[in-house]
C-alpha positions as semicolon CSV with decimal commas, in nm:
position;residue;x (nm);y (nm);z (nm)
1;X;2,150;-1,477;-2,262
2;X;1,805;-1,471;-2,312
3;X;1,609;-1,117;-2,135
4;X;1,433;-1,342;-1,878
5;X;1,757;-1,541;-1,749
6;X;1,943;-1,173;-1,752
7;X;1,650;-1,070;-1,512
8;X;1,667;-1,387;-1,307
9;X;2,035;-1,318;-1,263
10;X;1,985;-0,980;-1,143
11;X;1,714;-1,022;-0,907
12;X;1,929;-1,246;-0,715
13;X;2,076;-1,000;-0,557
14;X;1,738;-0,918;-0,409
15;X;1,506;-1,221;-0,444
16;X;1,512;-1,583;-0,236
17;X;1,387;-1,894;-0,444
18;X;1,085;-2,027;-0,393
19;X;0,836;-2,338;-0,463
20;X;0,548;-2,235;-0,586
21;X;0,418;-2,639;-0,571
22;X;0,296;-2,739;-0,202
23;X;0,356;-3,068;-0,281
24;X;0,717;-3,073;-0,370
25;X;0,846;-2,770;-0,125
26;X;1,062;-2,822;0,162
27;X;0,967;-2,770;0,508
28;X;1,021;-2,487;0,669
29;X;1,029;-2,368;1,057
30;X;0,750;-2,079;1,021
31;X;0,724;-1,753;1,213
32;X;0,432;-1,653;1,388
33;X;0,299;-1,448;1,639
34;X;0,148;-1,541;1,973
35;X;-0,118;-1,299;2,071
36;X;-0,250;-1,271;2,455
37;X;-0,574;-1,033;2,462
38;X;-0,499;-0,890;2,827
39;X;-0,515;-0,525;2,850
40;X;-0,434;-0,245;3,094
41;X;-0,731;-0,061;3,036
42;X;-0,749;0,330;2,983
43;X;-0,645;0,496;2,622
44;X;-0,533;0,364;2,321
45;X;-0,299;0,590;2,186
46;X;-0,310;0,601;1,741
47;X;-0,049;0,703;1,634
48;X;-0,095;0,716;1,225
49;X;0,195;0,652;0,950
50;X;0,264;0,832;0,661
51;X;0,005;0,763;0,398
52;X;0,239;0,585;0,138
53;X;-0,007;0,661;-0,114
54;X;0,102;0,995;-0,107
55;X;0,487;0,939;-0,016
56;X;0,518;0,724;-0,310
57;X;0,321;0,985;-0,540
58;X;0,612;1,236;-0,403
59;X;0,863;1,096;-0,378
60;X;0,860;0,996;-0,770
61;X;0,771;1,391;-0,808
62;X;1,091;1,498;-0,587
63;X;1,317;1,299;-0,796
64;X;1,220;1,419;-1,153
65;X;1,260;1,806;-1,065
66;X;1,554;1,988;-1,080
67;X;1,504;2,081;-0,714
68;X;1,582;1,975;-0,333
69;X;1,266;1,878;-0,184
70;X;1,239;1,752;0,139
71;X;0,981;1,543;0,285
72;X;0,892;1,501;0,612
73;X;0,673;1,378;0,839
74;X;0,824;0,999;0,756
75;X;0,877;0,877;1,062
76;X;0,703;0,535;1,023
77;X;0,709;0,515;0,701
78;X;0,620;0,135;0,596
79;X;0,800;-0,080;0,371
80;X;0,605;-0,018;0,025
81;X;0,758;0,338;0,060
82;X;1,066;0,257;0,139
83;X;1,081;0,022;-0,178
84;X;0,997;0,360;-0,384
85;X;1,302;0,490;-0,237
86;X;1,551;0,237;-0,247
87;X;1,451;0,200;-0,650
88;X;1,500;0,591;-0,679
89;X;1,810;0,577;-0,526
90;X;1,905;0,255;-0,762
91;X;1,760;0,522;-1,031
92;X;2,036;0,746;-0,942
93;X;1,878;1,020;-0,700
94;X;2,037;1,110;-0,378
95;X;1,839;1,051;-0,075
96;X;1,931;1,206;0,250
97;X;1,791;1,092;0,601
98;X;1,697;1,363;0,765
99;X;1,643;1,458;1,185
100;X;1,669;1,757;1,376
101;X;1,740;1,960;1,086
102;X;2,068;1,743;1,098
103;X;2,179;1,491;0,802
104;X;2,181;1,120;0,989
105;X;2,496;0,914;0,855
106;X;2,489;0,542;0,791
107;X;2,853;0,453;0,758
108;X;2,909;0,101;0,731
109;X;2,588;0,080;0,518
110;X;2,492;0,082;0,192
111;X;2,424;0,420;-0,098
112;X;2,011;0,255;-0,063
113;X;1,988;0,185;0,308
114;X;1,770;0,450;0,542
115;X;1,817;0,544;0,894
116;X;1,551;0,460;1,108
117;X;1,563;0,758;1,270
118;X;1,504;0,974;0,967
119;X;1,198;1,247;1,042
120;X;1,193;1,348;0,718
121;X;1,400;1,218;0,367
122;X;1,527;1,492;0,180
123;X;1,555;1,401;-0,207
124;X;1,775;1,563;-0,473
125;X;1,590;1,587;-0,821
126;X;1,760;1,492;-1,131
127;X;1,575;1,655;-1,342
128;X;1,314;1,480;-1,583
129;X;1,609;1,269;-1,804
130;X;1,833;1,220;-1,518
131;X;1,737;0,858;-1,462
132;X;2,027;0,625;-1,464
133;X;2,040;0,271;-1,591
134;X;2,029;0,057;-1,244
135;X;2,339;-0,185;-1,199
136;X;2,136;-0,467;-1,060
137;X;1,695;-0,542;-1,008
138;X;1,461;-0,265;-0,910
139;X;1,248;-0,439;-0,655
140;X;0,903;-0,308;-0,554
141;X;0,868;-0,521;-0,240
142;X;0,515;-0,570;-0,203
143;X;0,451;-0,273;-0,353
144;X;0,183;-0,251;-0,642
145;X;0,175;0,096;-0,648
146;X;0,566;0,177;-0,653
147;X;0,587;-0,147;-0,909
148;X;0,405;0,045;-1,217
149;X;0,560;0,365;-1,061
150;X;0,911;0,230;-1,154
151;X;0,813;0,025;-1,479
152;X;0,666;0,324;-1,664
153;X;0,950;0,554;-1,516
154;X;1,205;0,298;-1,620
155;X;1,047;0,268;-1,986
156;X;1,171;0,619;-2,017
157;X;1,529;0,568;-1,983
158;X;1,650;0,442;-2,338
159;X;1,827;0,107;-2,158
160;X;1,702;-0,264;-2,072
161;X;1,544;-0,234;-1,711
162;X;1,475;-0,521;-1,470
163;X;1,153;-0,466;-1,219
164;X;1,067;-0,718;-0,974
165;X;0,901;-0,772;-0,617
166;X;0,813;-1,001;-0,359
167;X;0,604;-1,355;-0,414
168;X;0,300;-1,161;-0,348
169;X;0,430;-0,895;-0,641
170;X;0,490;-1,177;-0,916
171;X;0,186;-1,329;-0,839
172;X;-0,088;-1,022;-0,873
173;X;-0,167;-0,920;-1,278
174;X;-0,023;-0,671;-1,433
175;X;-0,161;-0,729;-1,774
176;X;-0,367;-0,331;-1,801
177;X;-0,031;-0,120;-1,724
178;X;0,156;-0,403;-1,942
179;X;-0,035;-0,398;-2,259
180;X;-0,027;-0,024;-2,289
181;X;0,336;-0,039;-2,277
182;X;0,376;-0,282;-2,569
183;X;0,070;-0,060;-2,711
184;X;0,296;0,252;-2,672
185;X;0,632;0,066;-2,830
186;X;0,752;-0,008;-2,505
187;X;1,001;-0,414;-2,563
188;X;0,870;-0,576;-2,209
189;X;1,006;-0,884;-2,189
190;X;0,833;-1,131;-1,883
191;X;0,711;-1,465;-1,746
192;X;0,462;-1,682;-1,837
193;X;0,242;-1,902;-1,572
194;X;0,202;-1,787;-1,258
195;X;0,440;-1,586;-1,150
196;X;0,530;-1,311;-1,439
197;X;0,825;-1,108;-1,286
198;X;1,075;-1,023;-1,351
199;X;0,949;-0,785;-1,579
200;X;1,269;-0,626;-1,824
201;X;1,118;-0,298;-1,990
202;X;1,345;-0,097;-2,270
203;X;1,190;0,217;-2,450
204;X;1,135;0,491;-2,518
205;X;0,731;0,568;-2,497
206;X;0,639;0,683;-2,905
207;X;0,462;0,924;-2,834
208;X;0,285;0,946;-3,159
209;X;0,056;0,633;-3,003
210;X;-0,313;0,686;-2,815
211;X;-0,292;0,492;-2,492
212;X;-0,599;0,311;-2,409
213;X;-0,657;0,276;-2,036
214;X;-0,933;0,053;-1,853
215;X;-0,954;0,206;-1,465
216;X;-1,247;-0,032;-1,393
217;X;-0,993;-0,252;-1,215
218;X;-0,717;0,000;-1,068
219;X;-0,659;0,344;-1,111
220;X;-0,243;0,276;-1,047
221;X;-0,181;0,250;-1,413
222;X;-0,361;0,628;-1,502
223;X;-0,116;0,695;-1,204
224;X;0,193;0,550;-1,342
225;X;0,115;0,750;-1,659
226;X;0,090;1,073;-1,511
227;X;0,376;1,048;-1,273
228;X;0,629;0,940;-1,573
229;X;0,505;1,184;-1,838
230;X;0,765;1,470;-1,726
231;X;1,011;1,217;-1,917
232;X;0,786;1,209;-2,263
233;X;0,912;1,312;-2,570
234;X;0,561;1,456;-2,717
235;X;0,255;1,471;-2,593
236;X;0,056;1,139;-2,546
237;X;-0,346;1,128;-2,576
238;X;-0,501;0,926;-2,333
239;X;-0,842;0,718;-2,399
240;X;-0,993;0,644;-2,062
241;X;-1,210;0,313;-2,077
242;X;-1,420;0,162;-1,816
243;X;-1,590;0,245;-1,499
244;X;-1,330;0,382;-1,265
245;X;-1,228;0,278;-0,916
246;X;-1,004;0,391;-0,645
247;X;-1,099;0,762;-0,803
248;X;-0,927;0,936;-0,528
249;X;-0,591;0,778;-0,562
250;X;-0,583;0,902;-0,982
251;X;-0,738;1,278;-0,848
252;X;-0,463;1,303;-0,547
253;X;-0,211;1,219;-0,836
254;X;-0,366;1,444;-1,099
255;X;-0,367;1,691;-0,767
256;X;0,002;1,674;-0,715
257;X;0,068;1,698;-1,079
258;X;-0,063;1,966;-1,128
259;X;0,011;2,165;-0,833
260;X;0,417;2,100;-0,980
261;X;0,318;2,224;-1,349
262;X;0,158;1,995;-1,505
263;X;-0,093;2,027;-1,780
264;X;-0,300;1,708;-1,809
265;X;-0,650;1,877;-1,999
266;X;-0,813;1,730;-2,249
267;X;-0,681;1,358;-2,154
268;X;-0,327;1,482;-2,324
269;X;-0,016;1,422;-2,144
270;X;0,211;1,689;-2,185
271;X;0,555;1,722;-2,047
272;X;0,699;1,929;-1,760
273;X;0,921;1,946;-1,480
274;X;0,847;1,907;-1,208
275;X;0,817;2,215;-0,991
276;X;0,751;2,245;-0,615
277;X;0,626;2,577;-0,502
278;X;0,806;2,506;-0,126
279;X;1,084;2,302;-0,093
280;X;0,910;2,165;0,209
281;X;0,637;1,891;0,193
282;X;0,456;1,786;0,483
283;X;0,356;1,447;0,354
284;X;0,015;1,306;0,487
285;X;-0,101;1,065;0,723
286;X;-0,269;0,767;0,614
287;X;-0,658;0,777;0,675
288;X;-0,742;0,432;0,562
289;X;-0,522;0,314;0,933
290;X;-0,823;0,458;1,126
291;X;-1,028;0,158;1,025
292;X;-0,781;-0,088;1,234
293;X;-0,816;0,227;1,536
294;X;-1,176;0,155;1,528
295;X;-1,157;-0,236;1,528
296;X;-0,930;-0,218;1,806
297;X;-1,146;0,026;2,011
298;X;-1,433;-0,234;1,988
299;X;-1,207;-0,570;2,026
300;X;-1,050;-0,374;2,352
301;X;-1,389;-0,200;2,468
302;X;-1,162;0,107;2,552
303;X;-1,134;0,483;2,446
304;X;-0,853;0,559;2,144
305;X;-0,712;0,860;2,077
306;X;-0,614;0,910;1,648
307;X;-0,341;1,183;1,604
308;X;-0,298;1,325;1,335
309;X;-0,609;1,288;1,127
310;X;-0,500;1,438;0,774
311;X;-0,751;1,662;0,603
312;X;-1,081;1,546;0,366
313;X;-0,900;1,624;0,020
314;X;-0,613;1,414;0,180
315;X;-0,866;1,131;0,350
316;X;-0,859;0,971;-0,014
317;X;-1,231;0,797;0,044
318;X;-1,145;0,681;0,372
319;X;-1,334;0,984;0,549
320;X;-1,629;0,743;0,517
321;X;-1,509;0,589;0,797
322;X;-1,628;0,939;0,970
323;X;-1,927;0,904;0,766
324;X;-2,102;0,576;0,901
325;X;-1,902;0,611;1,241
326;X;-2,286;0,631;1,462
327;X;-2,397;0,375;1,259
328;X;-2,102;0,106;1,301
329;X;-2,126;0,209;1,717
330;X;-1,888;0,488;1,768
331;X;-1,888;0,838;1,900
332;X;-1,643;1,057;1,714
333;X;-1,502;1,357;1,878
334;X;-1,237;1,580;1,694
335;X;-1,000;1,801;1,967
336;X;-0,743;2,021;1,771
337;X;-0,572;1,779;1,556
338;X;-0,646;1,487;1,706
339;X;-0,976;1,269;1,722
340;X;-1,101;1,074;1,975
341;X;-1,301;0,757;1,933
342;X;-1,563;0,583;2,194
343;X;-1,777;0,338;2,206
344;X;-2,171;0,425;2,186
345;X;-2,481;0,201;2,139
346;X;-2,510;0,078;1,747
347;X;-2,808;0,273;1,564
348;X;-2,866;0,041;1,313
349;X;-2,904;-0,265;1,158
350;X;-2,765;-0,393;0,817
351;X;-2,584;-0,077;0,701
352;X;-2,457;-0,052;0,313
353;X;-2,144;0,082;0,280
354;X;-2,019;0,135;-0,080
355;X;-1,603;0,119;-0,109
356;X;-1,584;0,266;-0,489
357;X;-1,342;0,452;-0,368
358;X;-1,164;0,282;-0,050
359;X;-1,135;-0,098;-0,119
360;X;-0,858;-0,112;0,120
361;X;-1,056;-0,082;0,416
362;X;-1,270;-0,414;0,298
363;X;-1,100;-0,626;0,592
364;X;-1,106;-0,459;0,876
365;X;-1,471;-0,305;0,758
366;X;-1,627;-0,670;0,715
367;X;-1,464;-0,772;1,120
368;X;-1,626;-0,462;1,251
369;X;-1,941;-0,514;1,056
370;X;-1,997;-0,820;1,195
371;X;-1,918;-0,751;1,555
372;X;-2,162;-0,477;1,504
373;X;-2,432;-0,425;1,305
374;X;-2,353;-0,652;1,035
375;X;-2,461;-0,512;0,631
376;X;-2,320;-0,523;0,289
377;X;-1,969;-0,369;0,185
378;X;-2,082;-0,304;-0,198
379;X;-1,858;-0,153;-0,508
380;X;-1,539;-0,363;-0,405
381;X;-1,522;-0,604;-0,699
382;X;-1,171;-0,429;-0,807
383;X;-1,055;-0,570;-0,427
384;X;-1,009;-0,922;-0,602
385;X;-0,708;-0,746;-0,773
386;X;-0,499;-0,616;-0,425
387;X;-0,248;-0,861;-0,288
388;X;-0,502;-1,107;-0,239
389;X;-0,820;-1,175;-0,389
390;X;-0,927;-0,961;-0,112
391;X;-1,290;-1,061;-0,082
392;X;-1,264;-1,431;-0,120
393;X;-0,975;-1,430;0,147
394;X;-1,141;-1,184;0,393
395;X;-1,433;-1,440;0,400
396;X;-1,151;-1,721;0,448
397;X;-0,999;-1,504;0,751
398;X;-1,313;-1,422;0,911
399;X;-1,381;-1,792;0,927
400;X;-1,078;-1,861;1,058
401;X;-1,287;-1,671;1,376
402;X;-1,573;-1,766;1,344
403;X;-1,677;-1,539;1,171
404;X;-1,945;-1,572;0,903
405;X;-1,967;-1,397;0,594
406;X;-2,085;-1,444;0,241
407;X;-1,884;-1,294;-0,109
408;X;-2,103;-1,116;-0,341
409;X;-1,994;-1,043;-0,678
410;X;-1,913;-0,659;-0,544
411;X;-1,810;-0,708;-0,191
412;X;-1,964;-0,902;0,091
413;X;-2,254;-0,970;0,356
414;X;-2,190;-0,942;0,719
415;X;-2,405;-1,057;1,021
416;X;-2,438;-0,881;1,286
417;X;-2,362;-0,945;1,643
418;X;-2,088;-1,179;1,563
419;X;-1,863;-1,368;1,825
420;X;-1,487;-1,424;1,815
421;X;-1,397;-1,765;1,860
422;X;-1,050;-1,831;1,929
423;X;-0,933;-2,053;1,617
424;X;-0,770;-2,350;1,670
425;X;-0,431;-2,309;1,401
426;X;-0,256;-1,999;1,303
427;X;-0,472;-1,790;1,136
428;X;-0,320;-1,752;0,801
429;X;-0,358;-1,414;0,622
430;X;-0,254;-1,557;0,234
431;X;0,079;-1,274;0,220
432;X;-0,206;-0,938;0,228
433;X;-0,089;-0,693;0,518
434;X;-0,419;-0,556;0,573
435;X;-0,563;-0,935;0,575
436;X;-0,282;-0,941;0,871
437;X;-0,356;-0,646;1,082
438;X;-0,712;-0,762;1,079
439;X;-0,638;-1,085;1,243
440;X;-0,380;-0,937;1,492
441;X;-0,664;-0,682;1,665
442;X;-0,854;-1,006;1,619
443;X;-0,640;-1,228;1,816
444;X;-0,641;-0,925;2,085
445;X;-1,007;-1,063;2,198
446;X;-0,955;-1,440;2,199
447;X;-0,547;-1,486;2,211
448;X;-0,475;-1,625;1,869
449;X;-0,130;-1,764;1,664
450;X;-0,120;-1,515;1,347
451;X;0,142;-1,579;1,032
452;X;0,385;-1,361;0,864
453;X;0,456;-1,142;1,156
454;X;0,617;-0,869;0,976
455;X;0,377;-0,844;0,740
456;X;0,180;-0,516;0,866
457;X;0,566;-0,331;0,828
458;X;0,429;-0,256;0,474
459;X;0,218;-0,012;0,584
460;X;0,283;0,057;0,987
461;X;0,609;-0,006;1,157
462;X;0,503;0,028;1,481
463;X;0,091;-0,174;1,477
464;X;0,239;-0,454;1,712
465;X;0,406;-0,149;1,958
466;X;0,133;0,023;2,002
467;X;-0,076;-0,221;2,106
468;X;0,203;-0,357;2,367
469;X;0,207;-0,030;2,513
470;X;-0,158;-0,082;2,559
471;X;-0,065;-0,409;2,749
472;X;-0,123;-0,665;2,478
473;X;0,096;-0,953;2,517
474;X;0,218;-0,981;2,147
475;X;0,560;-1,295;2,099
476;X;0,684;-1,391;1,825
477;X;0,761;-1,768;1,797
478;X;0,876;-2,025;1,566
479;X;0,636;-2,323;1,466
480;X;0,881;-2,646;1,379
481;X;0,768;-2,804;1,122
482;X;0,754;-3,153;1,082
C-alpha cells in the first residue's frame, strides 16, 4: 500500500470526505445563523479569549520539557488551540484539565478529550525525545500554526507520521515548510492538485544541511523550526530570506524559546531541553480580538468594556488598534486591567494603516474603516495565504453587505461613510473564521443570515453568547436545499 493510501485510511477516523466539484457534489442541508439586530442598550462586555498564538507555542514547549507545566487562563480556548493539544496527546503527552486546582475527570471519554469547564491545562512534559508515533493521523483542524509546528516536530520522531486538517487547511499552501524539510533529508509524501494534504513525514532532520527560509509569505515555518529544534541531533544554520512578515509572531516564538533556555545566536538552531523558570504560566489574551469589539461598538453605537487586555509585548502588533483608535472614531480609556471603548467624532478621513505585522486585523478593520473614516490598508499581501485569500475574500464579504472596496497589490482601499445594506441571501464566509466573525457583527446592524455558524469557535468560543447577552437575537437554523 502506498504512503498516500495509508494516510488516507488513517484520516478516515477524523476527516469526513467531500467532493470538491460543485457540479457533482451532492446537495446538503445548510446550517446558518439568523441574526436579528435588536439591542438592549447598556454596556457591551467583551472578554478576550486566550491567545492561540501564545497557547499553541506554550503547549509545544511545555510538552518538550522535563517538567509538569500548568498553563493558566485557558477558559474559552478556541478550536485551534484544542487541535494542538489533542495532537500532542496523540504523540504521548499527558494533559490534564484543571479547575479550582482540582483535576476534572472525563468518565467515558477518550484520553484526548478535553473538559469544557477547564480553567488550566496541566502538561506533563516528555522531554526533547519523548514523543511517540501516533496510532492515527494528527488532525490539526483549521490551524495552520499547529499544522506547521506538528509537522516539523513529527519529522524528528524517526517514523512515518501523517498530518491532516479540515478542508480549509487542505487547500492552503505549505510548500515553504515542505521544501525546507525535504532539503533537510526528511521524506515527505503529499498529494497533488487542489488538496495537498494529508501529509506524511519521516525523518529525522539532517543537521548537516543549511535551511533556507523565505519569510515573505508567513513567519510560521520559522517558528516551527525554532520550536522543533529541541529534538535536533546537532546545530542547524538558518539562512533567512525575503522581507519578513508577521514579525511579532516569530519574535514571540524566539522570546519563549530563549526564556526556556534556547540559544539561537548567529541564526543557528542549537538543540536544548526547554525549561520553565516557573511551572505555572499565565497565557496572554488575544489582542487581535479587540478589532471585533471595536466593530461591534460602532455597529451597536454603545460603550464596550474589554477585560484583561495584554501588555504590548504580547499584543503581537495588534496594539496598532489603540494607535489609530481616535482616527477611527473611538475614545480609549484604560481602567486597571480593563479598557473602556466609547464612540467619539471621527477626526480624519482617508487614513492609511500598515498591517505588515498584524494581517489578522484585515477583515474587521476594513469593515470598520468603511463605516467610519475610510482609507487604505497596506502591507498585507501575505493575507492572501491565510484560510482564504483575505484580500479578495474581504472585498467579497463586504460587498454582500453593500460595502464597496478595491483590492490593492498589498492591501485594500475603502471609501468611508458607507451604509450597511441587508444582504438578500445567506452571507458566504469562505471558510475563514475572521471573515465569519466580521459578518456576524455586521449582521447586527441589519439582520442577516450568515453561513458556517460554528466557524468563530476556531478562535473565540463565546462570540455568539456575548452578543446574545447584550440582546442580539442569534439563532442557528437549517436551510433545506432542493
